[in-house]
N, C-alpha and C positions, 0 to 999 in steps of 0.2 A: 503493500499500501504506502502510497503517495502524502504528503504532506495535506495540510486540510483543507478543505476547499478546492480542493484539485475532484474534478469533475468526470475525469477519467474512470478512480476509482469504482463508482456502482456499472459501467457500463456494459461488464459481461454479463452483470445479472438483470440488468433493465434488459437486455438484450434474449434472455434468458426469459423473465416473464413477459415479456412481449410477443414472442413466440407459442409458448403458452397458452395463454389469450386468446391469440386469433386462430392457431392450427386444434384446437379443443374446448375452450371453458366457452368461446362463445356460438359452438353450436350444439352446447346439451342444457337440458331441462333436468337443474336437483331438485330435490325436495324436502333433502335434512343434508346437516352438515358433514353426516358420516359419508355419505355418497360421496359428496365432495371430496373428502380426503381418499377414499378406495379409489375416485377415478384420477384426480393427479397425480397420485401411487401408482395407478399403472401407466399411467401420461410417462413419469419420468423412468418407471426403473423399467418397463417394456417398450415402449414405444422410443419415447428421446435417447435413450440410454443404448438400446440395442438395434433400432430400425431404422431411424430415422439417417437421412444421409447428411452430414456436416461440410460443409466446403471447403473447412481448414483441413481436412481428410480425405482430400481429393472428390467428392462427393459421393464415399461411402460409407455403409454405416459402420456406426463405432463395435463393431459385431465382426463384422468383413475387414474392416481394417486389421480389425489384433488379430486374426485369423491369416491374414497374408505376411504380418508381422511376424508371426509365429513360423509360419513356413519358411519365409526368407532367412531367419532364424536358425533355422535346422537346417537349410542349403549348405549354412557357411561354417 
């Protein structure tokens, strides 16, 4: 983290929350808080961390990127 007042500190989290609300939350209707917690946990653990393609990973999902990295390490 950088010094106080530097707006770049929150940029990664702001980007994540923006992605979460645009891709997931705005397309759902919830009736209880427990439903919201379960759905957001599913988004983070199953979709965002494993399936969603990330531009920083060469437009690969984290699961595919990790698998390719393991294969490359075994080949060396």
